[in-house]
Backbone as JSON Lines, residues from 0, in Angstrom:
{"i":0,"aa":"X","n":[97.62,28.09,-19.71],"ca":[96.19,27.63,-19.82],"c":[95.58,27.07,-18.68]}
{"i":1,"aa":"X","n":[94.5,27.51,-18.16],"ca":[93.62,26.9,-16.94],"c":[93.08,25.62,-17.16]}
{"i":2,"aa":"X","n":[93.24,24.61,-16.21],"ca":[92.73,23.32,-16.38],"c":[91.26,23.42,-17.08]}
{"i":3,"aa":"X","n":[90.38,24.25,-16.53],"ca":[88.9,24.27,-17.36],"c":[89.2,24.41,-18.9]}
{"i":4,"aa":"X","n":[89.9,25.57,-19.16],"ca":[89.94,25.69,-20.66],"c":[90.7,24.59,-21.28]}
{"i":5,"aa":"X","n":[91.76,23.89,-20.49],"ca":[92.55,22.92,-21.15],"c":[91.52,21.72,-21.5]}
{"i":6,"aa":"X","n":[90.5,21.41,-20.44],"ca":[89.56,20.32,-20.78],"c":[88.53,20.61,-21.87]}
{"i":7,"aa":"X","n":[88.45,21.74,-22.05],"ca":[87.38,22.12,-23.22],"c":[88.32,22.17,-24.59]}
{"i":8,"aa":"X","n":[89.53,22.48,-24.61],"ca":[90.21,22.39,-25.77],"c":[90.51,20.77,-26.04]}
{"i":9,"aa":"X","n":[90.62,20.19,-25.13],"ca":[91.14,18.65,-25.09],"c":[90.06,18.12,-25.79]}
{"i":10,"aa":"X","n":[88.99,18.16,-25.3],"ca":[87.61,17.45,-25.74],"c":[87.07,17.93,-27.22]}
{"i":11,"aa":"X","n":[87.06,19.14,-27.51],"ca":[86.97,19.73,-28.85],"c":[88.01,19.15,-29.89]}
{"i":12,"aa":"X","n":[89.26,19.21,-29.4],"ca":[90.26,18.61,-30.49],"c":[89.91,17.41,-30.78]}
{"i":13,"aa":"X","n":[89.59,16.31,-29.69],"ca":[89.34,15.04,-29.99],"c":[88.1,15.03,-30.88]}
{"i":14,"aa":"X","n":[87.06,15.56,-30.69],"ca":[86.04,15.77,-31.75],"c":[86.4,15.91,-33.09]}
{"i":15,"aa":"X","n":[87.22,16.92,-33.06],"ca":[87.73,17.51,-34.52],"c":[88.51,16.61,-35.36]}
{"i":16,"aa":"X","n":[89.28,15.75,-34.5],"ca":[90.08,14.82,-35.09],"c":[89.3,13.37,-35.31]}
{"i":17,"aa":"X","n":[88.18,13.28,-34.56],"ca":[87.37,11.92,-34.71],"c":[85.92,12.37,-35.82]}
{"i":18,"aa":"X","n":[85.67,13.59,-35.92],"ca":[84.5,13.72,-36.77],"c":[84.9,14.91,-37.68]}
{"i":19,"aa":"X","n":[85.56,14.69,-38.67],"ca":[86.1,15.6,-39.54],"c":[84.61,16.28,-40.23]}
{"i":20,"aa":"X","n":[83.42,15.76,-40.32],"ca":[82.41,16.23,-40.96],"c":[81.99,17.46,-40.27]}
{"i":21,"aa":"X","n":[82.43,17.7,-38.84],"ca":[82.0,18.91,-38.14],"c":[82.31,19.91,-38.75]}
{"i":22,"aa":"X","n":[83.38,20.28,-39.65],"ca":[83.92,21.36,-40.35],"c":[82.99,21.36,-41.67]}
{"i":23,"aa":"X","n":[81.98,20.86,-41.8],"ca":[80.89,20.93,-42.95],"c":[80.43,22.32,-42.88]}
{"i":24,"aa":"X","n":[79.95,22.8,-43.96],"ca":[79.04,24.17,-43.96],"c":[78.16,23.91,-43.04]}
{"i":25,"aa":"X","n":[77.32,22.41,-42.76],"ca":[75.96,22.44,-42.06],"c":[76.49,22.77,-40.64]}
{"i":26,"aa":"X","n":[77.73,22.67,-40.19],"ca":[77.94,22.79,-38.77],"c":[78.74,24.0,-38.42]}
{"i":27,"aa":"X","n":[78.02,25.16,-39.05],"ca":[78.73,26.34,-38.82],"c":[78.87,26.81,-37.29]}
{"i":28,"aa":"X","n":[77.9,26.43,-36.45],"ca":[78.05,27.12,-35.1],"c":[79.11,26.33,-34.56]}
{"i":29,"aa":"X","n":[79.27,24.86,-34.73],"ca":[80.41,24.11,-34.09],"c":[81.68,24.69,-34.67]}
{"i":30,"aa":"X","n":[81.62,24.95,-36.0],"ca":[82.89,25.3,-36.62],"c":[83.21,26.82,-36.03]}
{"i":31,"aa":"X","n":[82.33,27.57,-35.86],"ca":[82.62,28.94,-34.95],"c":[83.22,28.49,-33.55]}
{"i":32,"aa":"X","n":[82.61,27.62,-32.84],"ca":[83.08,27.08,-31.34],"c":[84.21,26.79,-31.58]}
{"i":33,"aa":"X","n":[84.67,25.79,-32.7],"ca":[86.01,25.41,-32.78],"c":[87.02,26.4,-33.12]}
{"i":34,"aa":"X","n":[86.82,27.4,-33.78],"ca":[87.67,28.18,-33.99],"c":[88.0,29.17,-32.9]}
{"i":35,"aa":"X","n":[86.95,29.15,-32.15],"ca":[87.33,29.84,-30.89],"c":[88.14,29.32,-29.79]}
{"i":36,"aa":"X","n":[87.75,27.82,-29.63],"ca":[88.38,27.26,-28.6],"c":[89.61,26.51,-28.96]}
{"i":37,"aa":"X","n":[89.64,26.26,-30.43],"ca":[91.05,25.69,-30.78],"c":[91.79,26.44,-31.64]}
{"i":38,"aa":"X","n":[91.85,27.52,-31.06],"ca":[92.85,28.58,-31.59],"c":[94.22,27.88,-31.76]}
{"i":39,"aa":"X","n":[94.99,28.51,-32.59],"ca":[96.49,27.85,-32.97],"c":[97.15,27.71,-31.95]}
{"i":40,"aa":"X","n":[97.23,28.91,-31.01],"ca":[98.07,28.63,-29.81],"c":[97.83,27.46,-28.65]}
{"i":41,"aa":"X","n":[96.58,27.43,-28.52],"ca":[95.8,26.38,-27.69],"c":[96.19,24.83,-28.14]}
{"i":42,"aa":"X","n":[96.02,24.73,-29.29],"ca":[95.8,23.54,-29.73],"c":[97.49,23.1,-30.11]}
{"i":43,"aa":"X","n":[98.16,24.07,-30.22],"ca":[99.82,23.95,-30.18],"c":[100.16,23.54,-28.73]}
{"i":44,"aa":"X","n":[99.68,24.09,-27.81],"ca":[99.94,23.24,-26.64],"c":[99.74,22.31,-26.24]}
{"i":45,"aa":"X","n":[98.69,21.72,-26.91],"ca":[97.94,20.5,-26.58],"c":[99.0,19.56,-27.49]}
{"i":46,"aa":"X","n":[99.5,19.88,-28.59],"ca":[100.25,19.2,-29.62],"c":[101.56,19.0,-28.72]}
{"i":47,"aa":"X","n":[102.21,20.18,-28.08],"ca":[103.65,19.98,-27.53],"c":[103.48,19.11,-26.53]}
{"i":48,"aa":"X","n":[102.16,19.14,-25.59],"ca":[101.9,18.13,-24.35],"c":[102.15,16.71,-24.96]}
{"i":49,"aa":"X","n":[101.27,16.58,-25.92],"ca":[101.19,15.24,-26.66],"c":[102.65,14.83,-27.13]}
{"i":50,"aa":"X","n":[103.25,15.49,-27.65],"ca":[104.78,15.37,-28.24],"c":[105.73,14.77,-26.99]}
{"i":51,"aa":"X","n":[105.64,15.49,-25.69],"ca":[106.43,15.36,-24.63],"c":[105.8,14.04,-23.97]}
{"i":52,"aa":"X","n":[104.72,13.7,-24.07],"ca":[104.09,12.56,-23.34],"c":[104.51,11.54,-24.21]}
{"i":53,"aa":"X","n":[104.61,11.44,-25.54],"ca":[105.09,10.11,-26.3],"c":[106.63,10.3,-26.12]}
{"i":54,"aa":"X","n":[107.06,11.01,-25.95],"ca":[108.77,11.09,-25.67],"c":[109.23,10.43,-24.36]}
{"i":55,"aa":"X","n":[108.07,10.41,-23.3],"ca":[108.47,10.1,-21.98],"c":[107.73,8.63,-22.04]}
{"i":56,"aa":"X","n":[106.86,8.35,-22.99],"ca":[106.11,6.98,-22.8],"c":[106.12,6.55,-24.31]}
{"i":57,"aa":"X","n":[107.29,6.27,-24.79],"ca":[107.23,5.7,-26.34],"c":[106.28,4.63,-26.52]}
{"i":58,"aa":"X","n":[106.17,3.75,-25.54],"ca":[105.24,2.34,-26.0],"c":[104.01,2.95,-26.72]}
{"i":59,"aa":"X","n":[103.37,4.24,-25.98],"ca":[101.98,4.74,-26.5],"c":[102.13,4.92,-27.86]}
{"i":60,"aa":"X","n":[103.04,5.14,-28.48],"ca":[103.27,5.51,-30.01],"c":[102.6,4.44,-30.83]}
{"i":61,"aa":"X","n":[102.94,3.33,-30.33],"ca":[102.66,1.81,-30.9],"c":[100.94,1.64,-30.96]}
{"i":62,"aa":"X","n":[100.61,2.25,-29.81],"ca":[99.09,1.83,-29.59],"c":[98.24,2.71,-30.53]}
{"i":63,"aa":"X","n":[97.29,2.04,-30.94],"ca":[96.08,2.74,-31.66],"c":[95.3,3.52,-30.62]}
{"i":64,"aa":"X","n":[95.6,4.76,-30.71],"ca":[95.11,5.62,-29.52],"c":[93.56,5.89,-29.62]}
{"i":65,"aa":"X","n":[93.12,5.86,-30.89],"ca":[91.69,6.25,-31.11],"c":[90.89,4.94,-30.36]}
{"i":66,"aa":"X","n":[91.49,3.81,-30.86],"ca":[90.93,2.65,-30.1],"c":[91.0,2.38,-28.61]}
{"i":67,"aa":"X","n":[92.06,2.82,-28.26],"ca":[92.07,2.86,-26.82],"c":[91.09,4.03,-25.94]}
{"i":68,"aa":"X","n":[91.0,5.36,-26.9],"ca":[90.18,6.15,-26.19],"c":[88.73,5.91,-26.35]}
{"i":69,"aa":"X","n":[88.18,5.23,-27.4],"ca":[86.96,4.92,-27.6],"c":[86.54,3.63,-27.57]}
{"i":70,"aa":"X","n":[87.29,2.73,-26.75],"ca":[86.86,1.25,-26.91],"c":[85.41,1.17,-26.61]}
{"i":71,"aa":"X","n":[85.0,1.78,-25.68],"ca":[83.61,1.81,-24.94],"c":[82.94,2.89,-25.03]}
{"i":72,"aa":"X","n":[83.33,3.86,-25.98],"ca":[82.59,5.13,-26.01],"c":[81.0,5.15,-26.51]}
{"i":73,"aa":"X","n":[80.1,5.95,-26.17],"ca":[78.9,6.03,-26.91],"c":[78.99,6.57,-28.3]}
{"i":74,"aa":"X","n":[78.21,6.66,-28.9],"ca":[78.04,7.22,-30.22],"c":[77.54,8.79,-30.53]}
{"i":75,"aa":"X","n":[76.85,9.03,-29.49],"ca":[76.49,10.62,-29.51],"c":[77.1,11.62,-28.75]}
{"i":76,"aa":"X","n":[77.28,12.6,-29.17],"ca":[78.17,13.44,-28.43],"c":[77.72,13.93,-26.87]}
{"i":77,"aa":"X","n":[76.59,14.14,-26.54],"ca":[76.31,14.55,-25.05],"c":[76.91,13.19,-24.18]}
{"i":78,"aa":"X","n":[76.5,12.03,-24.66],"ca":[76.98,10.96,-23.77],"c":[78.58,10.82,-23.94]}
{"i":79,"aa":"X","n":[79.03,11.27,-25.09],"ca":[80.62,11.17,-25.03],"c":[81.26,11.79,-24.16]}
{"i":80,"aa":"X","n":[80.56,13.31,-23.86],"ca":[81.2,14.17,-22.71],"c":[81.0,13.62,-21.53]}
{"i":81,"aa":"X","n":[79.99,12.91,-21.27],"ca":[79.99,12.15,-19.88],"c":[80.76,11.06,-19.82]}
{"i":82,"aa":"X","n":[81.11,10.36,-20.71],"ca":[81.94,9.19,-20.95],"c":[83.26,9.72,-20.66]}
{"i":83,"aa":"X","n":[83.87,10.78,-21.35],"ca":[85.17,11.14,-21.07],"c":[85.49,11.89,-19.67]}
{"i":84,"aa":"X","n":[84.45,12.59,-19.25],"ca":[84.6,13.01,-17.78],"c":[84.81,12.0,-16.87]}
{"i":85,"aa":"X","n":[83.95,10.68,-17.07],"ca":[84.08,9.62,-16.28],"c":[85.47,9.07,-16.27]}
{"i":86,"aa":"X","n":[86.09,8.78,-17.58],"ca":[87.25,8.23,-17.61],"c":[88.28,9.0,-16.87]}
{"i":87,"aa":"X","n":[88.26,10.35,-17.28],"ca":[89.21,11.34,-16.5],"c":[89.24,11.22,-14.81]}
{"i":88,"aa":"X","n":[88.05,11.16,-14.52],"ca":[87.72,10.9,-13.03],"c":[88.29,9.39,-12.69]}
{"i":89,"aa":"X","n":[87.98,8.54,-13.35],"ca":[88.61,7.25,-12.85],"c":[90.04,7.17,-13.16]}
{"i":90,"aa":"X","n":[90.56,7.62,-14.03],"ca":[91.98,7.56,-13.94],"c":[92.77,8.36,-12.91]}
{"i":91,"aa":"X","n":[92.04,9.56,-12.36],"ca":[92.65,10.18,-11.47],"c":[92.32,9.27,-10.03]}
{"i":92,"aa":"X","n":[91.25,8.58,-10.14],"ca":[90.98,7.82,-8.81],"c":[92.04,6.76,-8.66]}
{"i":93,"aa":"X","n":[92.17,5.89,-9.89],"ca":[93.07,4.78,-9.95],"c":[94.59,5.17,-10.12]}
{"i":94,"aa":"X","n":[94.82,6.51,-9.94],"ca":[96.33,7.01,-10.33],"c":[96.92,6.58,-11.56]}
{"i":95,"aa":"X","n":[96.06,6.59,-12.47],"ca":[96.35,6.49,-13.94],"c":[96.81,7.78,-14.53]}
{"i":96,"aa":"X","n":[98.0,8.22,-14.2],"ca":[98.28,9.66,-14.49],"c":[99.82,9.54,-14.89]}
{"i":97,"aa":"X","n":[100.04,10.71,-15.73],"ca":[101.34,10.99,-16.37],"c":[101.8,12.72,-16.11]}
{"i":98,"aa":"X","n":[103.12,12.76,-15.52],"ca":[103.61,13.82,-15.36],"c":[104.27,14.4,-16.52]}
{"i":99,"aa":"X","n":[103.53,15.4,-17.16],"ca":[104.04,15.85,-18.54],"c":[104.32,17.3,-18.31]}
{"i":100,"aa":"X","n":[105.46,17.68,-18.69],"ca":[105.67,19.26,-18.46],"c":[104.89,20.06,-17.25]}
{"i":101,"aa":"X","n":[105.26,19.38,-16.14],"ca":[104.5,20.26,-15.09],"c":[103.04,20.18,-14.98]}
{"i":102,"aa":"X","n":[102.63,19.35,-15.93],"ca":[101.04,18.93,-15.68],"c":[100.73,17.68,-15.2]}
{"i":103,"aa":"X","n":[100.05,17.54,-14.25],"ca":[99.64,16.06,-13.99],"c":[98.41,15.78,-14.66]}
{"i":104,"aa":"X","n":[98.43,14.91,-15.66],"ca":[97.5,14.55,-16.53],"c":[96.95,13.11,-16.46]}
{"i":105,"aa":"X","n":[95.62,12.9,-16.46],"ca":[95.08,11.67,-16.57],"c":[95.64,10.72,-17.83]}
{"i":106,"aa":"X","n":[95.84,9.67,-17.97],"ca":[96.14,8.77,-19.28],"c":[95.04,9.33,-20.42]}
{"i":107,"aa":"X","n":[93.91,9.46,-20.12],"ca":[92.97,9.73,-21.26],"c":[93.48,11.37,-21.46]}
{"i":108,"aa":"X","n":[93.84,12.05,-20.81],"ca":[93.85,13.44,-21.27],"c":[95.29,13.28,-22.09]}
{"i":109,"aa":"X","n":[96.24,12.62,-21.58],"ca":[97.56,12.48,-22.23],"c":[97.3,11.96,-23.55]}
{"i":110,"aa":"X","n":[96.64,11.02,-23.52],"ca":[96.51,10.19,-24.58],"c":[95.62,11.05,-26.03]}
{"i":111,"aa":"X","n":[94.88,12.01,-25.4],"ca":[94.28,12.71,-26.4],"c":[95.34,13.89,-26.73]}
{"i":112,"aa":"X","n":[96.1,14.32,-26.16],"ca":[97.19,15.53,-26.59],"c":[98.21,14.55,-27.49]}
{"i":113,"aa":"X","n":[98.31,13.33,-27.23],"ca":[99.27,12.56,-28.32],"c":[98.4,12.21,-29.29]}
{"i":114,"aa":"X","n":[97.16,12.09,-29.47],"ca":[96.38,12.14,-30.71],"c":[96.49,13.39,-31.31]}
{"i":115,"aa":"X","n":[96.34,14.65,-30.68],"ca":[96.28,15.83,-31.33],"c":[97.61,15.86,-31.87]}
{"i":116,"aa":"X","n":[98.9,15.68,-31.2],"ca":[100.24,15.84,-31.74],"c":[100.31,14.79,-33.11]}
{"i":117,"aa":"X","n":[99.89,13.68,-33.13],"ca":[99.9,12.79,-34.28],"c":[99.19,13.23,-35.22]}
{"i":118,"aa":"X","n":[98.02,13.86,-35.12],"ca":[97.11,14.18,-36.3],"c":[97.75,15.31,-36.98]}
{"i":119,"aa":"X","n":[98.61,16.3,-36.23],"ca":[99.13,17.19,-36.98],"c":[100.52,16.72,-37.57]}
{"i":120,"aa":"X","n":[100.86,15.73,-37.59],"ca":[102.46,15.26,-38.03],"c":[102.19,14.86,-39.51]}
């Protein structure tokens, strides 16, 4: 998976976990987009990265990952996208990174993968 696709799937996975109402009949367009971007294979890759991350950093399993990821997050989706992009950039600037299965992930990316894994457990 290329990094750009990875980031799209990562962000939509987080939204899918945090906003279960997005699966309602009123959100058919978003649901179609979710089906396209969150194909089982791609989501499985995120989950596997999350599982590996949690095995490398077991202390992260004890954290409330939703709270850590969203402690200062805005409440609307366009600003959430910007917020997450800023967090990723800040993680790389400050070298808050994790090496997981040949990927160099920002802590934010790794934590979202962990959240995907935990949400499927």
